[in-house]
Biopython code that builds the backbone (N, CA, C, O; Angstrom):
import numpy as np
from Bio.PDB.StructureBuilder import StructureBuilder

atoms = [
    (1, "MET", "N", (0.837, -1.172, 0.000)),
    (1, "MET", "CA", (0.000, 0.000, 0.000)),
    (1, "MET", "C", (0.887, 1.243, 0.000)),
    (1, "MET", "O", (1.820, 1.344, 0.797)),
    (2, "ALA", "N", (0.600, 2.170, -0.879)),
    (2, "ALA", "CA", (1.405, 3.393, -1.007)),
    (2, "ALA", "C", (1.283, 4.257, 0.243)),
    (2, "ALA", "O", (0.268, 4.231, 0.938)),
    (3, "ILE", "N", (2.322, 5.011, 0.511)),
    (3, "ILE", "CA", (2.326, 5.929, 1.647)),
    (3, "ILE", "C", (1.472, 7.135, 1.291)),
    (3, "ILE", "O", (1.605, 7.690, 0.200)),
    (4, "SER", "N", (0.600, 7.544, 2.198)),
    (4, "SER", "CA", (-0.282, 8.689, 1.956)),
    (4, "SER", "C", (0.507, 9.988, 1.988)),
    (4, "SER", "O", (1.429, 10.159, 2.786)),
    (5, "VAL", "N", (0.123, 10.898, 1.101)),
    (5, "VAL", "CA", (0.738, 12.223, 1.084)),
    (5, "VAL", "C", (0.513, 12.878, 2.444)),
    (5, "VAL", "O", (-0.597, 12.857, 2.975)),
    (6, "GLY", "N", (1.571, 13.456, 3.000)),
    (6, "GLY", "CA", (1.487, 14.137, 4.285)),
    (6, "GLY", "C", (1.785, 13.252, 5.479)),
    (6, "GLY", "O", (1.916, 13.753, 6.595)),
    (7, "SER", "N", (1.897, 11.935, 5.270)),
    (7, "SER", "CA", (2.214, 11.054, 6.386)),
    (7, "SER", "C", (3.729, 11.036, 6.614)),
    (7, "SER", "O", (4.506, 11.386, 5.726)),
    (8, "LYS", "N", (4.126, 10.629, 7.806)),
    (8, "LYS", "CA", (5.547, 10.571, 8.140)),
    (8, "LYS", "C", (6.206, 9.433, 7.369)),
    (8, "LYS", "O", (5.681, 8.320, 7.319)),
    (9, "ALA", "N", (7.332, 9.713, 6.782)),
    (9, "ALA", "CA", (8.072, 8.714, 6.014)),
    (9, "ALA", "C", (8.612, 7.635, 6.949)),
    (9, "ALA", "O", (9.114, 7.951, 8.028)),
    (10, "PRO", "N", (8.516, 6.373, 6.551)),
    (10, "PRO", "CA", (9.095, 5.307, 7.370)),
    (10, "PRO", "C", (10.611, 5.481, 7.502)),
    (10, "PRO", "O", (11.317, 5.706, 6.519)),
    (11, "ASP", "N", (11.077, 5.372, 8.716)),
    (11, "ASP", "CA", (12.507, 5.529, 8.975)),
    (11, "ASP", "C", (13.260, 4.279, 8.528)),
    (11, "ASP", "O", (12.685, 3.198, 8.407)),
    (12, "PHE", "N", (14.541, 4.448, 8.289)),
    (12, "PHE", "CA", (15.398, 3.319, 7.923)),
    (12, "PHE", "C", (16.843, 3.690, 8.173)),
    (12, "PHE", "O", (17.200, 4.863, 8.276)),
    (13, "THR", "N", (17.662, 2.661, 8.267)),
    (13, "THR", "CA", (19.116, 2.810, 8.277)),
    (13, "THR", "C", (19.662, 1.819, 7.254)),
    (13, "THR", "O", (19.403, 0.618, 7.336)),
    (14, "LEU", "N", (20.411, 2.331, 6.300)),
    (14, "LEU", "CA", (21.004, 1.507, 5.250)),
    (14, "LEU", "C", (22.500, 1.771, 5.171)),
    (14, "LEU", "O", (22.976, 2.813, 5.623)),
    (15, "LYS", "N", (23.234, 0.837, 4.604)),
    (15, "LYS", "CA", (24.679, 0.977, 4.437)),
    (15, "LYS", "C", (25.005, 1.690, 3.128)),
    (15, "LYS", "O", (24.338, 1.510, 2.109)),
    (16, "SER", "N", (26.047, 2.497, 3.196)),
    (16, "SER", "CA", (26.564, 3.204, 2.029)),
    (16, "SER", "C", (28.082, 3.087, 2.059)),
    (16, "SER", "O", (28.701, 3.201, 3.117)),
    (17, "LYS", "N", (28.669, 2.860, 0.905)),
    (17, "LYS", "CA", (30.133, 2.765, 0.827)),
    (17, "LYS", "C", (30.687, 4.143, 0.491)),
    (17, "LYS", "O", (30.428, 4.687, -0.582)),
    (18, "GLN", "N", (31.440, 4.687, 1.408)),
    (18, "GLN", "CA", (32.074, 5.995, 1.249)),
    (18, "GLN", "C", (33.594, 5.789, 1.281)),
    (18, "GLN", "O", (34.070, 4.680, 1.518)),
    (19, "ALA", "N", (34.326, 6.837, 1.046)),
    (19, "ALA", "CA", (35.789, 6.748, 1.073)),
    (19, "ALA", "C", (36.300, 6.246, 2.423)),
    (19, "ALA", "O", (37.331, 5.577, 2.494)),
    (20, "SER", "N", (35.574, 6.571, 3.489)),
    (20, "SER", "CA", (35.990, 6.167, 4.836)),
    (20, "SER", "C", (35.583, 4.741, 5.186)),
    (20, "SER", "O", (35.919, 4.251, 6.264)),
    (21, "GLY", "N", (34.867, 4.072, 4.294)),
    (21, "GLY", "CA", (34.405, 2.710, 4.554)),
    (21, "GLY", "C", (32.884, 2.649, 4.522)),
    (21, "GLY", "O", (32.238, 3.541, 3.972)),
    (22, "LEU", "N", (32.311, 1.605, 5.105)),
    (22, "LEU", "CA", (30.860, 1.482, 5.170)),
    (22, "LEU", "C", (30.320, 2.418, 6.241)),
    (22, "LEU", "O", (30.804, 2.427, 7.373)),
    (23, "VAL", "N", (29.321, 3.200, 5.878)),
    (23, "VAL", "CA", (28.689, 4.119, 6.825)),
    (23, "VAL", "C", (27.185, 3.898, 6.782)),
    (23, "VAL", "O", (26.642, 3.403, 5.795)),
    (24, "ASP", "N", (26.525, 4.274, 7.870)),
    (24, "ASP", "CA", (25.073, 4.192, 7.942)),
    (24, "ASP", "C", (24.442, 5.473, 7.426)),
    (24, "ASP", "O", (24.903, 6.574, 7.727)),
    (25, "ILE", "N", (23.392, 5.316, 6.653)),
    (25, "ILE", "CA", (22.541, 6.440, 6.270)),
    (25, "ILE", "C", (21.203, 6.199, 6.953)),
    (25, "ILE", "O", (20.521, 5.214, 6.670)),
    (26, "THR", "N", (20.833, 7.098, 7.849)),
    (26, "THR", "CA", (19.590, 6.976, 8.608)),
    (26, "THR", "C", (18.691, 8.141, 8.260)),
    (26, "THR", "O", (19.060, 9.297, 8.463)),
    (27, "LEU", "N", (17.524, 7.848, 7.741)),
    (27, "LEU", "CA", (16.607, 8.902, 7.302)),
    (27, "LEU", "C", (16.251, 9.851, 8.440)),
    (27, "LEU", "O", (16.221, 11.065, 8.234)),
    (28, "SER", "N", (15.983, 9.334, 9.624)),
    (28, "SER", "CA", (15.531, 10.186, 10.729)),
    (28, "SER", "C", (16.574, 11.198, 11.179)),
    (28, "SER", "O", (16.243, 12.122, 11.922)),
    (29, "ASN", "N", (17.825, 11.051, 10.751)),
    (29, "ASN", "CA", (18.827, 12.073, 11.067)),
    (29, "ASN", "C", (18.443, 13.426, 10.472)),
    (29, "ASN", "O", (18.896, 14.464, 10.956)),
    (30, "ASN", "N", (17.620, 13.425, 9.436)),
    (30, "ASN", "CA", (17.196, 14.670, 8.798)),
    (30, "ASN", "C", (15.836, 15.163, 9.286)),
    (30, "ASN", "O", (15.473, 16.310, 9.025)),
    (31, "PHE", "N", (15.074, 14.320, 9.991)),
    (31, "PHE", "CA", (13.724, 14.722, 10.417)),
    (31, "PHE", "C", (13.777, 16.046, 11.169)),
    (31, "PHE", "O", (14.507, 16.190, 12.150)),
    (32, "GLY", "N", (12.989, 17.012, 10.693)),
    (32, "GLY", "CA", (12.907, 18.320, 11.327)),
    (32, "GLY", "C", (14.072, 19.239, 11.029)),
    (32, "GLY", "O", (14.071, 20.384, 11.480)),
    (33, "LYS", "N", (15.067, 18.782, 10.284)),
    (33, "LYS", "CA", (16.254, 19.581, 9.993)),
    (33, "LYS", "C", (16.385, 19.892, 8.511)),
    (33, "LYS", "O", (16.665, 21.027, 8.124)),
    (34, "LYS", "N", (16.181, 18.871, 7.687)),
    (34, "LYS", "CA", (16.357, 19.016, 6.238)),
    (34, "LYS", "C", (15.292, 18.210, 5.518)),
    (34, "LYS", "O", (14.745, 17.244, 6.052)),
    (35, "ASN", "N", (15.014, 18.625, 4.306)),
    (35, "ASN", "CA", (14.179, 17.810, 3.427)),
    (35, "ASN", "C", (15.053, 16.691, 2.875)),
    (35, "ASN", "O", (16.269, 16.840, 2.758)),
    (36, "THR", "N", (14.427, 15.576, 2.539)),
    (36, "THR", "CA", (15.178, 14.457, 1.974)),
    (36, "THR", "C", (14.434, 13.917, 0.769)),
    (36, "THR", "O", (13.251, 13.589, 0.853)),
    (37, "LEU", "N", (15.129, 13.826, -0.346)),
    (37, "LEU", "CA", (14.580, 13.250, -1.560)),
    (37, "LEU", "C", (15.163, 11.855, -1.715)),
    (37, "LEU", "O", (16.377, 11.689, -1.835)),
    (38, "LEU", "N", (14.287, 10.850, -1.712)),
    (38, "LEU", "CA", (14.715, 9.469, -1.913)),
    (38, "LEU", "C", (14.476, 9.095, -3.361)),
    (38, "LEU", "O", (13.361, 9.225, -3.868)),
    (39, "LEU", "N", (15.517, 8.633, -4.025)),
    (39, "LEU", "CA", (15.418, 8.189, -5.412)),
    (39, "LEU", "C", (15.645, 6.684, -5.449)),
    (39, "LEU", "O", (16.776, 6.213, -5.323)),
    (40, "PHE", "N", (14.575, 5.942, -5.621)),
    (40, "PHE", "CA", (14.688, 4.497, -5.731)),
    (40, "PHE", "C", (15.009, 4.151, -7.182)),
    (40, "PHE", "O", (14.355, 4.644, -8.101)),
    (41, "PHE", "N", (16.013, 3.305, -7.385)),
    (41, "PHE", "CA", (16.357, 2.875, -8.736)),
    (41, "PHE", "C", (16.588, 1.376, -8.728)),
    (41, "PHE", "O", (17.084, 0.836, -7.739)),
    (42, "PRO", "N", (16.236, 0.689, -9.816)),
    (42, "PRO", "CA", (16.302, -0.774, -9.824)),
    (42, "PRO", "C", (17.705, -1.359, -9.705)),
    (42, "PRO", "O", (17.917, -2.309, -8.951)),
    (43, "ALA", "N", (18.668, -0.801, -10.442)),
    (43, "ALA", "CA", (19.984, -1.439, -10.437)),
    (43, "ALA", "C", (21.064, -0.525, -10.991)),
    (43, "ALA", "O", (20.842, 0.247, -11.924)),
    (44, "ALA", "N", (22.230, -0.638, -10.391)),
    (44, "ALA", "CA", (23.407, 0.065, -10.908)),
    (44, "ALA", "C", (23.793, -0.514, -12.256)),
    (44, "ALA", "O", (23.415, -1.636, -12.595)),
    (45, "PHE", "N", (24.541, 0.251, -13.012)),
    (45, "PHE", "CA", (25.080, -0.165, -14.308)),
    (45, "PHE", "C", (24.002, -0.409, -15.365)),
    (45, "PHE", "O", (24.226, -1.168, -16.308)),
    (46, "THR", "N", (22.845, 0.219, -15.220)),
    (46, "THR", "CA", (21.811, 0.145, -16.250)),
    (46, "THR", "C", (21.670, 1.524, -16.880)),
    (46, "THR", "O", (21.871, 2.538, -16.212)),
    (47, "GLY", "N", (21.329, 1.564, -18.150)),
    (47, "GLY", "CA", (21.328, 2.811, -18.912)),
    (47, "GLY", "C", (20.430, 3.896, -18.350)),
    (47, "GLY", "O", (20.878, 5.026, -18.152)),
    (48, "VAL", "N", (19.177, 3.576, -18.090)),
    (48, "VAL", "CA", (18.232, 4.590, -17.613)),
    (48, "VAL", "C", (18.638, 5.082, -16.228)),
    (48, "VAL", "O", (18.617, 6.284, -15.966)),
    (49, "CYS", "N", (19.004, 4.171, -15.350)),
    (49, "CYS", "CA", (19.400, 4.562, -13.992)),
    (49, "CYS", "C", (20.670, 5.414, -14.009)),
    (49, "CYS", "O", (20.789, 6.377, -13.251)),
    (50, "THR", "N", (21.605, 5.057, -14.869)),
    (50, "THR", "CA", (22.842, 5.828, -14.969)),
    (50, "THR", "C", (22.540, 7.251, -15.408)),
    (50, "THR", "O", (23.047, 8.200, -14.808)),
    (51, "LYS", "N", (21.731, 7.417, -16.435)),
    (51, "LYS", "CA", (21.389, 8.759, -16.903)),
    (51, "LYS", "C", (20.699, 9.559, -15.818)),
    (51, "LYS", "O", (21.033, 10.723, -15.592)),
    (52, "GLU", "N", (19.735, 8.942, -15.142)),
    (52, "GLU", "CA", (19.000, 9.647, -14.094)),
    (52, "GLU", "C", (19.929, 10.105, -12.983)),
    (52, "GLU", "O", (19.869, 11.265, -12.576)),
    (53, "MET", "N", (20.780, 9.231, -12.487)),
    (53, "MET", "CA", (21.648, 9.594, -11.373)),
    (53, "MET", "C", (22.725, 10.596, -11.794)),
    (53, "MET", "O", (23.114, 11.451, -10.998)),
    (54, "CYS", "N", (23.206, 10.500, -13.023)),
    (54, "CYS", "CA", (24.166, 11.491, -13.518)),
    (54, "CYS", "C", (23.499, 12.864, -13.631)),
    (54, "CYS", "O", (24.105, 13.878, -13.285)),
    (55, "ASP", "N", (22.256, 12.899, -14.113)),
    (55, "ASP", "CA", (21.520, 14.162, -14.215)),
    (55, "ASP", "C", (21.277, 14.770, -12.839)),
    (55, "ASP", "O", (21.423, 15.979, -12.659)),
    (56, "VAL", "N", (20.909, 13.941, -11.874)),
    (56, "VAL", "CA", (20.682, 14.442, -10.514)),
    (56, "VAL", "C", (21.990, 14.956, -9.927)),
    (56, "VAL", "O", (22.011, 16.014, -9.297)),
    (57, "SER", "N", (23.071, 14.225, -10.123)),
    (57, "SER", "CA", (24.375, 14.674, -9.623)),
    (57, "SER", "C", (24.757, 16.019, -10.224)),
    (57, "SER", "O", (25.273, 16.888, -9.522)),
    (58, "ALA", "N", (24.506, 16.197, -11.518)),
    (58, "ALA", "CA", (24.843, 17.457, -12.191)),
    (58, "ALA", "C", (24.008, 18.620, -11.668)),
    (58, "ALA", "O", (24.469, 19.762, -11.672)),
    (59, "GLY", "N", (22.797, 18.350, -11.222)),
    (59, "GLY", "CA", (21.912, 19.409, -10.736)),
    (59, "GLY", "C", (21.782, 19.453, -9.230)),
    (59, "GLY", "O", (20.816, 20.009, -8.708)),
    (60, "LEU", "N", (22.748, 18.870, -8.518)),
    (60, "LEU", "CA", (22.658, 18.750, -7.068)),
    (60, "LEU", "C", (22.541, 20.096, -6.357)),
    (60, "LEU", "O", (21.908, 20.184, -5.304)),
    (61, "SER", "N", (23.134, 21.128, -6.909)),
    (61, "SER", "CA", (23.058, 22.443, -6.255)),
    (61, "SER", "C", (21.616, 22.939, -6.155)),
    (61, "SER", "O", (21.280, 23.674, -5.227)),
    (62, "GLY", "N", (20.771, 22.548, -7.090)),
    (62, "GLY", "CA", (19.359, 22.930, -7.030)),
    (62, "GLY", "C", (18.651, 22.347, -5.822)),
    (62, "GLY", "O", (17.753, 22.973, -5.259)),
    (63, "TYR", "N", (19.054, 21.154, -5.425)),
    (63, "TYR", "CA", (18.458, 20.526, -4.240)),
    (63, "TYR", "C", (18.997, 21.174, -2.971)),
    (63, "TYR", "O", (18.263, 21.335, -1.995)),
    (64, "SER", "N", (20.270, 21.545, -2.979)),
    (64, "SER", "CA", (20.851, 22.218, -1.819)),
    (64, "SER", "C", (20.113, 23.521, -1.533)),
    (64, "SER", "O", (19.905, 23.888, -0.377)),
    (65, "GLY", "N", (19.717, 24.217, -2.603)),
    (65, "GLY", "CA", (18.960, 25.455, -2.452)),
    (65, "GLY", "C", (17.589, 25.251, -1.838)),
    (65, "GLY", "O", (16.969, 26.204, -1.365)),
    (66, "LEU", "N", (17.110, 24.006, -1.843)),
    (66, "LEU", "CA", (15.830, 23.665, -1.221)),
    (66, "LEU", "C", (16.028, 23.041, 0.159)),
    (66, "LEU", "O", (15.094, 22.479, 0.732)),
    (67, "ASN", "N", (17.252, 23.144, 0.692)),
    (67, "ASN", "CA", (17.608, 22.535, 1.970)),
    (67, "ASN", "C", (17.300, 21.041, 1.954)),
    (67, "ASN", "O", (16.730, 20.505, 2.905)),
    (68, "ALA", "N", (17.680, 20.376, 0.869)),
    (68, "ALA", "CA", (17.361, 18.962, 0.699)),
    (68, "ALA", "C", (18.603, 18.120, 0.452)),
    (68, "ALA", "O", (19.496, 18.501, -0.304)),
    (69, "ASP", "N", (18.635, 16.975, 1.103)),
    (69, "ASP", "CA", (19.619, 15.946, 0.801)),
    (69, "ASP", "C", (18.980, 14.978, -0.187)),
    (69, "ASP", "O", (17.771, 14.749, -0.145)),
    (70, "VAL", "N", (19.777, 14.421, -1.059)),
    (70, "VAL", "CA", (19.305, 13.436, -2.033)),
    (70, "VAL", "C", (20.029, 12.121, -1.754)),
    (70, "VAL", "O", (21.250, 12.093, -1.601)),
    (71, "VAL", "N", (19.263, 11.035, -1.691)),
    (71, "VAL", "CA", (19.832, 9.709, -1.457)),
    (71, "VAL", "C", (19.255, 8.757, -2.495)),
    (71, "VAL", "O", (18.037, 8.672, -2.653)),
    (72, "GLY", "N", (20.121, 8.044, -3.202)),
    (72, "GLY", "CA", (19.696, 7.004, -4.129)),
    (72, "GLY", "C", (19.665, 5.668, -3.416)),
    (72, "GLY", "O", (20.579, 5.348, -2.657)),
    (73, "ILE", "N", (18.625, 4.883, -3.651)),
    (73, "ILE", "CA", (18.468, 3.590, -2.982)),
    (73, "ILE", "C", (18.218, 2.502, -4.017)),
    (73, "ILE", "O", (17.350, 2.635, -4.879)),
    (74, "SER", "N", (18.993, 1.422, -3.918)),
    (74, "SER", "CA", (18.765, 0.258, -4.765)),
    (74, "SER", "C", (19.072, -0.999, -3.960)),
    (74, "SER", "O", (19.546, -0.927, -2.827)),
    (75, "ILE", "N", (18.793, -2.155, -4.570)),
    (75, "ILE", "CA", (19.062, -3.418, -3.890)),
    (75, "ILE", "C", (20.457, -3.952, -4.206)),
    (75, "ILE", "O", (20.788, -5.081, -3.844)),
    (76, "ASP", "N", (21.264, -3.153, -4.872)),
    (76, "ASP", "CA", (22.659, -3.524, -5.137)),
    (76, "ASP", "C", (23.457, -3.512, -3.833)),
    (76, "ASP", "O", (23.052, -2.880, -2.857)),
    (77, "THR", "N", (24.588, -4.211, -3.823)),
    (77, "THR", "CA", (25.476, -4.134, -2.665)),
    (77, "THR", "C", (26.106, -2.740, -2.604)),
    (77, "THR", "O", (26.183, -2.059, -3.627)),
    (78, "PRO", "N", (26.554, -2.308, -1.432)),
    (78, "PRO", "CA", (27.236, -1.019, -1.347)),
    (78, "PRO", "C", (28.484, -0.975, -2.226)),
    (78, "PRO", "O", (28.855, 0.089, -2.723)),
    (79, "PHE", "N", (29.126, -2.109, -2.418)),
    (79, "PHE", "CA", (30.360, -2.161, -3.202)),
    (79, "PHE", "C", (30.072, -1.996, -4.695)),
    (79, "PHE", "O", (30.835, -1.342, -5.406)),
    (80, "ALA", "N", (28.983, -2.583, -5.167)),
    (80, "ALA", "CA", (28.576, -2.388, -6.565)),
    (80, "ALA", "C", (28.166, -0.941, -6.788)),
    (80, "ALA", "O", (28.502, -0.342, -7.809)),
    (81, "GLN", "N", (27.438, -0.385, -5.827)),
    (81, "GLN", "CA", (27.028, 1.025, -5.941)),
    (81, "GLN", "C", (28.252, 1.939, -6.001)),
    (81, "GLN", "O", (28.294, 2.872, -6.803)),
    (82, "GLU", "N", (29.239, 1.672, -5.160)),
    (82, "GLU", "CA", (30.442, 2.499, -5.145)),
    (82, "GLU", "C", (31.184, 2.411, -6.480)),
    (82, "GLU", "O", (31.610, 3.435, -7.016)),
    (83, "ALA", "N", (31.342, 1.210, -7.019)),
    (83, "ALA", "CA", (32.038, 1.035, -8.299)),
    (83, "ALA", "C", (31.307, 1.787, -9.406)),
    (83, "ALA", "O", (31.933, 2.441, -10.239)),
    (84, "TRP", "N", (29.988, 1.691, -9.410)),
    (84, "TRP", "CA", (29.161, 2.387, -10.407)),
    (84, "TRP", "C", (29.298, 3.900, -10.254)),
    (84, "TRP", "O", (29.483, 4.613, -11.240)),
    (85, "ALA", "N", (29.206, 4.388, -9.013)),
    (85, "ALA", "CA", (29.315, 5.827, -8.763)),
    (85, "ALA", "C", (30.669, 6.363, -9.211)),
    (85, "ALA", "O", (30.745, 7.442, -9.798)),
    (86, "GLN", "N", (31.724, 5.628, -8.943)),
    (86, "GLN", "CA", (33.052, 6.067, -9.365)),
    (86, "GLN", "C", (33.168, 6.078, -10.885)),
    (86, "GLN", "O", (33.704, 7.025, -11.461)),
    (87, "LYS", "N", (32.673, 5.038, -11.531)),
    (87, "LYS", "CA", (32.757, 4.942, -12.985)),
    (87, "LYS", "C", (31.983, 6.061, -13.666)),
    (87, "LYS", "O", (32.450, 6.632, -14.651)),
    (88, "GLU", "N", (30.798, 6.376, -13.143)),
    (88, "GLU", "CA", (29.907, 7.350, -13.788)),
    (88, "GLU", "C", (29.966, 8.747, -13.170)),
    (88, "GLU", "O", (29.266, 9.656, -13.618)),
    (89, "LYS", "N", (30.799, 8.919, -12.141)),
    (89, "LYS", "CA", (30.935, 10.210, -11.448)),
    (89, "LYS", "C", (29.615, 10.653, -10.807)),
    (89, "LYS", "O", (29.231, 11.820, -10.882)),
    (90, "ILE", "N", (28.944, 9.709, -10.186)),
    (90, "ILE", "CA", (27.706, 9.974, -9.454)),
    (90, "ILE", "C", (28.105, 10.455, -8.065)),
    (90, "ILE", "O", (28.845, 9.774, -7.354)),
    (91, "THR", "N", (27.618, 11.619, -7.685)),
    (91, "THR", "CA", (28.077, 12.230, -6.437)),
    (91, "THR", "C", (27.065, 12.180, -5.302)),
    (91, "THR", "O", (27.395, 12.557, -4.178)),
    (92, "ILE", "N", (25.850, 11.727, -5.560)),
    (92, "ILE", "CA", (24.889, 11.637, -4.459)),
    (92, "ILE", "C", (25.164, 10.368, -3.661)),
    (92, "ILE", "O", (25.657, 9.388, -4.219)),
    (93, "PRO", "N", (24.857, 10.370, -2.377)),
    (93, "PRO", "CA", (25.023, 9.142, -1.598)),
    (93, "PRO", "C", (24.107, 8.040, -2.127)),
    (93, "PRO", "O", (22.948, 8.290, -2.461)),
    (94, "LEU", "N", (24.636, 6.830, -2.198)),
    (94, "LEU", "CA", (23.857, 5.671, -2.624)),
    (94, "LEU", "C", (23.763, 4.712, -1.446)),
    (94, "LEU", "O", (24.767, 4.410, -0.801)),
    (95, "ALA", "N", (22.556, 4.237, -1.171)),
    (95, "ALA", "CA", (22.317, 3.365, -0.026)),
    (95, "ALA", "C", (21.832, 2.003, -0.500)),
    (95, "ALA", "O", (21.019, 1.902, -1.419)),
    (96, "SER", "N", (22.340, 0.966, 0.138)),
    (96, "SER", "CA", (22.035, -0.409, -0.253)),
    (96, "SER", "C", (20.877, -0.978, 0.564)),
    (96, "SER", "O", (20.956, -1.104, 1.786)),
    (97, "ASP", "N", (19.810, -1.314, -0.138)),
    (97, "ASP", "CA", (18.668, -1.992, 0.482)),
    (97, "ASP", "C", (18.715, -3.465, 0.081)),
    (97, "ASP", "O", (17.755, -4.014, -0.459)),
    (98, "LEU", "N", (19.848, -4.080, 0.358)),
    (98, "LEU", "CA", (20.126, -5.441, -0.072)),
    (98, "LEU", "C", (19.058, -6.429, 0.413)),
    (98, "LEU", "O", (18.737, -7.384, -0.293)),
    (99, "ASN", "N", (18.517, -6.208, 1.591)),
    (99, "ASN", "CA", (17.495, -7.099, 2.148)),
    (99, "ASN", "C", (16.073, -6.724, 1.734)),
    (99, "ASN", "O", (15.111, -7.373, 2.145)),
    (100, "LYS", "N", (15.944, -5.685, 0.926)),
    (100, "LYS", "CA", (14.656, -5.246, 0.350)),
    (100, "LYS", "C", (13.631, -4.814, 1.399)),
    (100, "LYS", "O", (12.427, -4.875, 1.152)),
    (101, "GLU", "N", (14.099, -4.385, 2.552)),
    (101, "GLU", "CA", (13.190, -3.952, 3.609)),
    (101, "GLU", "C", (12.595, -2.575, 3.325)),
    (101, "GLU", "O", (11.405, -2.351, 3.547)),
    (102, "VAL", "N", (13.415, -1.664, 2.841)),
    (102, "VAL", "CA", (12.950, -0.292, 2.617)),
    (102, "VAL", "C", (12.030, -0.212, 1.401)),
    (102, "VAL", "O", (11.022, 0.495, 1.434)),
    (103, "ILE", "N", (12.367, -0.930, 0.328)),
    (103, "ILE", "CA", (11.483, -0.877, -0.844)),
    (103, "ILE", "C", (10.110, -1.453, -0.506)),
    (103, "ILE", "O", (9.107, -1.057, -1.099)),
    (104, "LYS", "N", (10.063, -2.376, 0.435)),
    (104, "LYS", "CA", (8.768, -2.909, 0.881)),
    (104, "LYS", "C", (8.023, -1.876, 1.730)),
    (104, "LYS", "O", (6.818, -1.688, 1.558)),
    (105, "LYS", "N", (8.731, -1.205, 2.645)),
    (105, "LYS", "CA", (8.112, -0.163, 3.483)),
    (105, "LYS", "C", (7.510, 0.954, 2.635)),
    (105, "LYS", "O", (6.456, 1.501, 2.961)),
    (106, "TYR", "N", (8.195, 1.281, 1.547)),
    (106, "TYR", "CA", (7.758, 2.383, 0.685)),
    (106, "TYR", "C", (6.891, 1.906, -0.483)),
    (106, "TYR", "O", (6.462, 2.711, -1.311)),
    (107, "ASP", "N", (6.642, 0.630, -0.546)),
    (107, "ASP", "CA", (5.794, 0.029, -1.574)),
    (107, "ASP", "C", (6.275, 0.373, -2.986)),
    (107, "ASP", "O", (5.494, 0.776, -3.849)),
    (108, "VAL", "N", (7.564, 0.204, -3.192)),
    (108, "VAL", "CA", (8.142, 0.426, -4.530)),
    (108, "VAL", "C", (8.847, -0.826, -5.025)),
    (108, "VAL", "O", (9.851, -0.752, -5.733)),
    (109, "VAL", "N", (8.315, -1.959, -4.650)),
    (109, "VAL", "CA", (8.898, -3.243, -5.009)),
    (109, "VAL", "C", (8.502, -3.608, -6.427)),
    (109, "VAL", "O", (7.323, -3.599, -6.779)),
    (110, "PHE", "N", (9.494, -3.929, -7.232)),
    (110, "PHE", "CA", (9.239, -4.502, -8.551)),
    (110, "PHE", "C", (8.911, -5.969, -8.305)),
    (110, "PHE", "O", (9.714, -6.688, -7.711)),
    (111, "ALA", "N", (7.760, -6.415, -8.747)),
    (111, "ALA", "CA", (7.240, -7.742, -8.387)),
    (111, "ALA", "C", (8.262, -8.860, -8.566)),
    (111, "ALA", "O", (8.305, -9.773, -7.742)),
    (112, "ASP", "N", (9.077, -8.821, -9.604)),
    (112, "ASP", "CA", (10.041, -9.888, -9.848)),
    (112, "ASP", "C", (11.267, -9.829, -8.942)),
    (112, "ASP", "O", (12.093, -10.742, -8.962)),
    (113, "SER", "N", (11.396, -8.757, -8.140)),
    (113, "SER", "CA", (12.590, -8.628, -7.310)),
    (113, "SER", "C", (12.356, -9.039, -5.869)),
    (113, "SER", "O", (13.273, -8.936, -5.055)),
    (114, "VAL", "N", (11.181, -9.494, -5.527)),
    (114, "VAL", "CA", (10.840, -9.784, -4.130)),
    (114, "VAL", "C", (11.493, -11.048, -3.615)),
    (114, "VAL", "O", (11.642, -11.180, -2.400)),
    (115, "ARG", "N", (11.875, -11.943, -4.418)),
    (115, "ARG", "CA", (12.421, -13.241, -3.984)),
    (115, "ARG", "C", (13.342, -13.153, -2.824)),
    (115, "ARG", "O", (13.862, -14.172, -2.370)),
]
sb = StructureBuilder()
sb.init_structure("model")
sb.init_model(0)
sb.init_chain("A")
sb.init_seg("    ")
for serial, (resi, resn, name, xyz) in enumerate(atoms, 1):
    if name == "N":
        sb.init_residue(resn, " ", resi, " ")
    sb.init_atom(name, np.array(xyz, "f"), 0.0, 1.0, " ", f" {name:<3s}", serial, name[0])
structure = sb.get_structure()
């Protein structure tokens, strides 16, 4: 069931691979402080997802002007996400929902990926 407009976003903590190693990205760290744009994408190294994330990275200053953080979420491992981000120069944080818990909470599950 989709989340109703105006309702509180379900909190989560996911892993992200940064230069310093694996770090946690927790949505509630921004609650009441910053807006957060979550971009769910099916998989790293795919044409449409690459274009979308490169475009968002190029326009990141527009989100900063809205006091917003942008986080990309996929079911890829943090290591695959990092390799993809480095190859394509994607600068937004990417978070791994490897266990598919967050995509279920947000009801953005692609039916064939639930296994």
